[in-house]
C-alpha positions in Angstrom: -176.3 -56.6 -54.0 -172.5 -56.5 -54.7 -169.8 -54.2 -54.7 -166.5 -54.0 -56.6 -163.1 -53.8 -54.6 -160.0 -52.8 -56.2 -156.6 -53.0 -54.3 -154.4 -50.4 -55.6 -150.5 -50.6 -55.1 -148.2 -47.6 -55.4 -145.2 -45.9 -54.5 -144.8 -42.7 -52.5 -142.6 -40.0 -54.3 -142.9 -38.0 -51.2 -143.7 -39.0 -47.7 -147.2 -37.7 -46.4 -148.9 -37.6 -43.0 -151.8 -39.8 -42.5 -153.9 -37.0 -41.6 -153.5 -35.5 -45.0 -153.0 -38.6 -47.0 -156.7 -39.2 -47.5 -157.3 -35.9 -49.1 -154.4 -36.7 -51.4 -156.0 -40.2 -52.3 -159.2 -38.4 -53.0 -157.6 -36.0 -55.3 -155.8 -38.9 -57.3 -159.1 -40.7 -57.5 -161.0 -37.6 -58.8 -158.4 -36.4 -61.5 -158.0 -40.3 -62.5 -162.0 -40.6 -63.1 -162.5 -37.1 -64.8 -159.5 -37.5 -67.0 -160.8 -40.9 -68.0 -164.1 -39.7 -69.1 -166.3 -40.1 -66.0 -168.5 -36.8 -66.4 -170.8 -37.4 -63.5 -168.0 -36.8 -60.9 -168.8 -33.0 -60.9 -172.6 -33.5 -60.2 -173.8 -32.9 -56.7 -174.5 -36.3 -55.9 -173.5 -39.2 -53.8 -170.4 -40.2 -55.3 -171.0 -43.8 -54.2 -167.4 -45.0 -53.4 -165.1 -45.1 -50.7 -161.6 -45.7 -49.9 -158.8 -46.7 -47.2 -155.8 -44.9 -45.9 -152.5 -45.9 -47.2 -152.0 -48.7 -44.5 -150.0 -48.3 -41.2 -147.9 -45.3 -40.7 -144.7 -45.1 -39.3 -144.0 -43.9 -35.5 -143.8 -40.5 -36.9 -147.3 -40.6 -38.4 -145.8 -40.5 -41.9 -146.4 -42.8 -45.1 -143.4 -43.4 -47.1 -141.8 -45.7 -49.6 -144.2 -48.5 -51.0 -147.8 -48.5 -50.0 -151.3 -49.2 -51.1 -155.2 -48.7 -50.6 -158.4 -50.2 -51.3 -161.1 -48.6 -53.3 -164.8 -49.9 -53.0 -167.9 -48.9 -55.1 -171.2 -50.5 -56.0 -171.2 -48.6 -59.3 -169.7 -50.9 -62.1 -168.9 -48.0 -64.3 -166.9 -46.4 -61.7 -165.0 -49.6 -61.0 -164.3 -50.2 -64.7 -162.8 -46.5 -64.9 -160.8 -47.4 -61.9 -159.0 -50.4 -63.5 -156.9 -47.9 -65.6 -155.4 -46.1 -62.4 -152.4 -48.5 -62.7 -150.8 -45.9 -65.3 -151.5 -42.9 -62.7 -148.7 -40.6 -61.4 -148.3 -37.1 -59.9 -146.2 -35.5 -57.6 -147.0 -37.8 -55.0 -148.0 -41.1 -56.2 -147.1 -43.6 -58.6 -149.5 -46.5 -59.0 -147.9 -50.0 -59.9 -150.9 -52.1 -60.1 -154.7 -52.3 -59.6 -156.6 -55.7 -59.0 -160.3 -56.0 -58.9 -162.8 -58.5 -57.2 -166.7 -58.3 -56.9 -168.1 -59.0 -53.5 -171.6 -60.2 -53.1 -173.7 -59.7 -50.2 -172.9 -61.7 -47.2 -173.8 -62.0 -43.4 -172.1 -59.2 -41.6 -171.5 -60.1 -37.8 -169.6 -56.9 -37.1 -168.4 -53.7 -39.0 -165.2 -52.2 -37.8 -164.2 -48.8 -39.2 -160.6 -48.4 -40.2 -161.1 -44.6 -40.9 -162.9 -42.5 -38.6 -166.7 -41.9 -39.2 -167.8 -38.4 -39.8 -171.1 -37.0 -38.9 -171.9 -33.4 -39.6 -174.3 -31.9 -36.9 -174.4 -28.4 -38.5 -173.7 -28.2 -42.5 -173.3 -24.5 -42.8 -170.7 -24.0 -39.7 -169.0 -27.3 -40.6 -169.4 -28.6 -37.1 -168.8 -32.4 -36.4 -170.4 -34.9 -34.1 -168.2 -35.2 -30.9 -169.2 -36.3 -27.4 -171.0 -33.0 -26.6 -173.5 -34.1 -28.7 -176.3 -36.5 -28.2 -175.8 -40.0 -29.3 -179.2 -40.6 -30.8 -178.3 -38.0 -33.4 -175.1 -39.8 -34.4 -177.1 -43.0 -34.5 -180.2 -41.6 -36.5 -177.8 -39.9 -38.7 -175.7 -43.0 -39.6 -178.9 -45.0 -40.4 -180.6 -42.2 -42.5 -177.4 -41.9 -44.4 -177.3 -45.7 -44.9 -180.9 -45.6 -46.0 -180.3 -42.7 -48.4 -177.2 -44.9 -50.1 -179.4 -48.1 -50.4 -182.2 -46.2 -52.4 -179.3 -44.8 -54.8 -177.9 -48.5 -55.1 -181.2 -50.5 -55.1 -183.9 -48.0 -56.2 -186.0 -49.3 -53.6 -187.4 -47.3 -50.2 -187.9 -50.1 -47.7 -189.5 -49.1 -44.2 -187.1 -49.3 -41.3 -188.9 -50.2 -38.3 -186.1 -50.2 -35.6 -182.6 -49.2 -35.6 -180.3 -51.4 -37.5 -177.4 -51.4 -35.0 -177.6 -54.1 -32.2 -174.6 -52.8 -30.3 -172.2 -49.9 -30.9 -168.7 -49.0 -29.4 -167.1 -45.7 -30.0 -163.4 -46.5 -29.8 -161.6 -43.4 -29.3 -162.2 -40.9 -26.1 -161.2 -37.9 -28.4 -161.9 -37.4 -32.2 -159.6 -38.3 -35.0 -158.5 -35.4 -37.3 -158.5 -35.6 -41.1 -157.9 -32.4 -43.2 -159.4 -31.5 -46.5 -159.2 -28.4 -48.4 -158.0 -26.7 -45.3 -160.7 -27.8 -42.9 -160.3 -29.9 -40.1 -162.9 -33.1 -40.0 -163.4 -34.6 -36.8 -164.5 -38.3 -36.5 -164.6 -41.4 -34.5 -163.5 -45.2 -35.2 -166.4 -47.4 -34.2 -167.4 -51.2 -34.1 -171.0 -51.9 -34.8 -173.0 -55.3 -34.5 -176.0 -54.9 -36.9 -179.2 -56.6 -36.3 -179.8 -60.0 -38.1 -182.8 -59.1 -39.9 -182.8 -58.5 -43.8 -182.8 -54.8 -44.0 -180.3 -54.1 -41.2 -177.7 -56.9 -42.9 -178.4 -55.0 -46.1 -177.5 -51.7 -44.5 -174.3 -53.2 -43.1 -173.4 -54.4 -46.6 -173.8 -51.0 -47.9 -171.6 -49.5 -45.2 -168.9 -51.9 -46.6 -169.2 -50.8 -50.1 -169.9 -47.3 -49.7 -168.8 -46.4 -46.2 -170.2 -45.4 -42.8 -171.5 -41.8 -42.4 -170.4 -39.0 -44.5 -167.3 -37.6 -46.2 -166.6 -41.2 -48.0 -165.4 -40.1 -51.2 -163.6 -36.9 -49.9 -161.3 -38.4 -47.2 -162.5 -42.0 -47.1 -164.8 -41.5 -44.2 -166.2 -44.8 -42.5 -164.1 -47.3 -44.5 -164.7 -50.5 -42.8 -163.6 -54.1 -42.5 -166.0 -57.0 -41.7 -166.1 -60.1 -39.4 
């Protein structure tokens, strides 16, 4: 497996809060892909991409001036469309450059989420996992979500005989809040040490290229770095 990583530099025409920046980035990506002719974007399928926030916000929580974000996908077609985003401009963003590289599967010692990981526990009510819910539900949802993405990417359905996580650390005691279409998303930043077996390492790599948990294409949920 390999995913495509695109580093996108931009100028902010208006400052934006870190809790609302991911929705604005998501709208920019969706607008660009649709306008570029990617007709699958409106289909009810896993979008197969994830993105970071705009870097480090100021002390007041706002981004302004020069900024940038990282976009990742396993889909080469999407990556090719995204390379033209260097001409994009709207009321908030003016993109100045886009640089792509392919990242082949490698051993993952640790996943560290830079954006919160979001897990819904009641889709109809829009309720997100928090400490009042069972941790086992969080772990099971994480793994099942990665297995679904793995099937989408590889076309294979391997049998998972044990959990892919060797060690998990939830890094915040209260949830982070992101906003999307006037809804509040609650999530947690995590550190994960994956198991060493082949499938667990494959799932960890999927998490890097497609995101941990849910809301990956809407707010960049579960965007990670690795060690």
